C-alpha positions in Angstrom: -31.4 34.2 53.6 -29.8 34.5 50.2 -27.0 32.1 49.1 -25.0 33.5 46.2 -23.1 30.9 44.1 -20.2 31.3 41.8 -19.6 28.1 39.8 -16.0 27.0 40.0 -16.2 25.2 36.6 -17.3 28.3 34.8 -15.4 31.5 33.9 -15.6 33.8 37.0 -18.0 36.6 36.4 -16.7 40.2 37.0 -19.3 41.6 39.4 -22.1 39.1 39.9 -22.8 35.5 40.9 -23.8 32.8 38.6 -26.8 32.0 40.8 -28.7 33.1 43.9 -30.7 30.7 46.1 -33.4 32.1 48.3 -35.1 30.0 50.9 -38.7 30.9 51.3 -40.7 27.7 51.8 -39.6 26.5 48.4 -36.0 27.1 47.6 -35.6 29.1 44.4 -32.4 29.8 42.4 -32.2 33.1 40.4 -29.4 32.6 37.9 -27.4 35.3 36.3 -27.3 35.3 32.5 -25.6 32.3 31.1 -23.2 33.4 28.4 -21.3 31.6 25.6 -17.9 31.6 27.3 -15.8 28.5 28.1 -14.2 27.9 31.4 -11.2 30.0 30.3 -13.3 33.0 29.4 -13.1 32.5 25.6 -16.1 33.1 23.4 -17.5 29.9 21.9 -18.9 30.0 18.4 -18.0 33.5 17.1 -20.6 34.6 14.6 -22.7 31.4 15.2 -25.8 32.0 17.3 -26.7 28.2 17.3 -23.3 27.2 18.6 -23.4 30.0 21.2 -26.9 28.8 22.3 -25.5 25.3 22.8 -22.7 26.7 25.0 -25.1 28.9 26.9 -27.4 25.9 27.7 -24.4 23.8 28.7 -23.3 26.6 31.0 -26.8 27.0 32.4 -26.7 23.2 33.2 -23.5 23.9 35.2 -25.1 26.8 37.1 -28.1 24.7 37.9 -26.1 21.7 39.1 -24.0 23.9 41.3 -27.1 24.9 43.3 -28.7 21.4 43.3 -31.1 21.9 40.5 -31.4 21.0 36.8 -33.2 22.0 33.5 -36.4 20.2 34.5 -36.8 22.5 37.5 -36.5 25.8 35.6 -39.6 27.8 36.0 -38.8 30.8 33.9 -36.2 32.1 31.4 -35.4 35.1 29.3 -33.6 34.2 26.1 -31.7 37.2 24.6 -30.5 37.0 21.0 -28.6 39.7 19.1 -30.6 40.3 15.9 -33.9 41.4 14.6 -34.5 38.5 12.1 -37.1 36.0 13.4 -35.2 33.2 11.7 -32.2 33.8 13.9 -34.4 33.9 17.0 -36.1 30.7 15.9 -32.8 28.9 15.4 -31.8 29.8 18.9 -35.2 28.7 20.3 -34.8 25.3 18.5 -31.6 24.8 20.6 -33.6 25.7 23.8 -36.3 23.2 22.8 -33.9 20.4 22.0 -32.2 20.8 25.4 -35.4 20.0 27.2 -35.3 23.4 28.9 -38.7 24.3 27.4 -40.3 21.2 28.7 -42.7 21.6 31.5 -43.6 24.1 30.2 -41.8 26.9 31.9 -42.4 30.6 31.3 -40.0 32.1 28.8 -39.4 35.3 26.9 -37.5 35.3 23.6 -36.0 38.7 23.0 -34.1 40.2 20.0 -31.6 42.8 21.2 -29.0 45.1 19.7 -26.0 43.9 21.7 -25.0 41.9 24.8 -22.2 42.3 27.3 -19.2 40.5 25.7 -17.7 41.4 22.4 -19.1 38.9 19.8 -21.7 37.6 22.2 -25.0 36.7 20.4 -27.0 34.7 23.0 -27.7 34.9 26.8 -30.2 33.1 28.9 -31.3 34.1 32.4 -33.3 31.6 34.5 -35.2 31.0 37.7 -35.4 27.5 39.0 -36.8 25.5 42.0 -34.1 23.8 44.0 -35.6 20.4 44.9 -35.3 19.0 48.4 
């Protein structure tokens, strides 16, 4: 059984859910990419990858809470950053580390990309997490 969750406190996604929970012995949540939009759908931190990363992590916390999980239960992430400069990717990764998301440690991939889905978007994080009993 798959439970798809759209988080009421986040901007409604156009064609996907914020998270999917699959019950298979251990409940897992497969989260859609967390993006730097506020609850009104406005881009947070235009031109600022660090501020966008902070918003993305905050939105990720909301997604996890909506399915009964948290950052400590994340088992894998993909962190997408617009840019090819290692310094920009590193600055975003510092936000990830400071959030506690990288504790555990969980499996993660940090990826520099040419563009993301929303105009001006510089950061996105996808995650898979255990949903504790």
